C-alpha positions as CSV (number, residue, x, y, z in Angstrom):
1,M,66.4,-31.6,86.8
2,D,66.3,-28.5,89.6
3,E,65.9,-25.3,88.0
4,H,69.2,-23.4,89.9
5,V,70.8,-25.7,87.4
6,W,69.0,-23.9,84.5
7,E,69.3,-20.2,86.2
8,V,73.2,-20.6,86.0
9,L,73.6,-22.5,82.3
10,G,76.4,-20.4,80.9
11,A,75.3,-17.5,82.9
12,D,78.6,-17.1,85.5
13,P,82.1,-18.2,84.1
14,K,82.1,-20.6,87.2
15,Y,79.9,-23.0,85.5
16,C,80.5,-24.6,82.5
17,L,78.5,-27.2,80.2
18,I,80.4,-30.1,79.3
19,M,78.8,-31.8,76.2
20,A,79.3,-35.5,74.6
21,L,77.6,-37.2,72.7
22,A,74.0,-38.0,74.7
23,P,75.0,-37.2,78.0
24,I,75.0,-33.6,79.1
25,A,75.9,-32.8,82.3
26,R,76.8,-30.3,84.7
27,I,80.0,-29.6,87.2
28,R,81.6,-26.8,89.0
29,P,85.3,-26.1,88.3
30,G,85.6,-28.1,91.7
31,G,84.2,-30.9,90.6
32,A,81.3,-30.5,91.9
33,F,78.3,-32.4,90.6
34,L,75.1,-30.4,89.6
35,G,72.8,-32.3,87.4
36,C,72.6,-34.0,83.8
37,F,70.3,-34.9,81.3
38,S,70.6,-37.1,78.3
39,H,68.7,-37.5,75.1
40,S,68.0,-40.9,72.1
41,L,69.4,-39.1,69.7
42,D,68.7,-42.4,67.5
43,I,72.3,-41.2,65.1
44,S,75.0,-43.4,64.6
45,I,77.5,-41.2,63.3
46,A,79.5,-39.1,65.8
47,F,79.7,-35.7,64.3
48,H,76.0,-35.6,63.7
49,A,75.4,-36.5,67.3
50,E,77.5,-33.8,68.7
51,L,75.6,-31.7,65.8
52,Q,72.6,-32.8,67.5
53,V,73.3,-32.1,71.1
54,S,74.7,-28.8,70.4
55,F,71.4,-27.1,68.6
56,L,69.9,-29.2,71.6
57,A,71.9,-27.1,74.1
58,I,71.3,-24.0,72.1
59,E,67.9,-24.3,72.2
60,I,67.6,-25.1,75.6
61,A,69.4,-21.7,76.8
62,Q,67.3,-19.5,74.1
63,G,64.1,-21.1,75.6
64,K,65.4,-20.7,79.8
65,G,66.8,-16.9,78.6
66,L,70.1,-17.2,78.5
67,D,72.8,-14.7,76.5
68,Q,76.0,-16.9,77.6
69,L,77.0,-20.8,76.7
70,W,79.7,-22.3,76.3
71,L,79.4,-25.5,74.2
72,K,82.7,-28.0,74.3
73,G,82.7,-31.4,72.4
74,D,85.3,-33.7,70.8
75,S,85.1,-32.9,67.2
76,L,87.2,-29.8,66.3
77,S,84.7,-29.5,63.4
78,L,82.2,-28.1,65.5
79,P,83.4,-24.1,66.0
80,Q,83.6,-24.6,62.1
81,V,79.7,-25.3,61.9
82,F,78.7,-21.7,62.7
83,K,81.2,-20.1,60.1
84,S,80.6,-21.6,57.3
85,H,77.1,-23.7,56.1
86,L,78.8,-26.3,53.6
87,L,79.8,-28.3,56.6
88,V,76.3,-29.0,58.1
89,P,74.4,-31.9,56.3
90,W,71.1,-30.8,55.2
91,R,69.1,-32.9,57.3
92,F,70.5,-30.0,60.1
93,Q,70.4,-27.1,57.6
94,N,66.8,-25.7,59.5
95,R,67.8,-26.1,63.2
96,W,71.6,-24.7,62.2
97,I,69.5,-22.0,61.0
98,N,67.6,-21.6,63.9
99,C,70.7,-21.6,66.3
100,L,72.7,-19.5,64.6
101,S,70.3,-16.6,64.5
102,Y,70.2,-17.2,67.9
103,T,73.9,-17.6,68.1
104,K,74.6,-13.8,66.8
């Protein structure tokens, strides 16, 4: 993927990160396609897949040193995950704690 895409990931309000269950695409508000990536999740529950992709995006942003990231998903529970550990399945607790420490 083009390095320019990673440089602007979440760093500029003119750009957004679109998150679906597996693919992640970068677009500009005008609709210009910048690039995308996908990751095999091997998960059959949509909410678990959305959590996994969210954690992956946060980890990538952290690795790139970015301090702003817009997560957009299909689940209304996604924002609540960062407020309560009760919504996070035990198999994701470790990644959740790591991502939570980065998002504070």
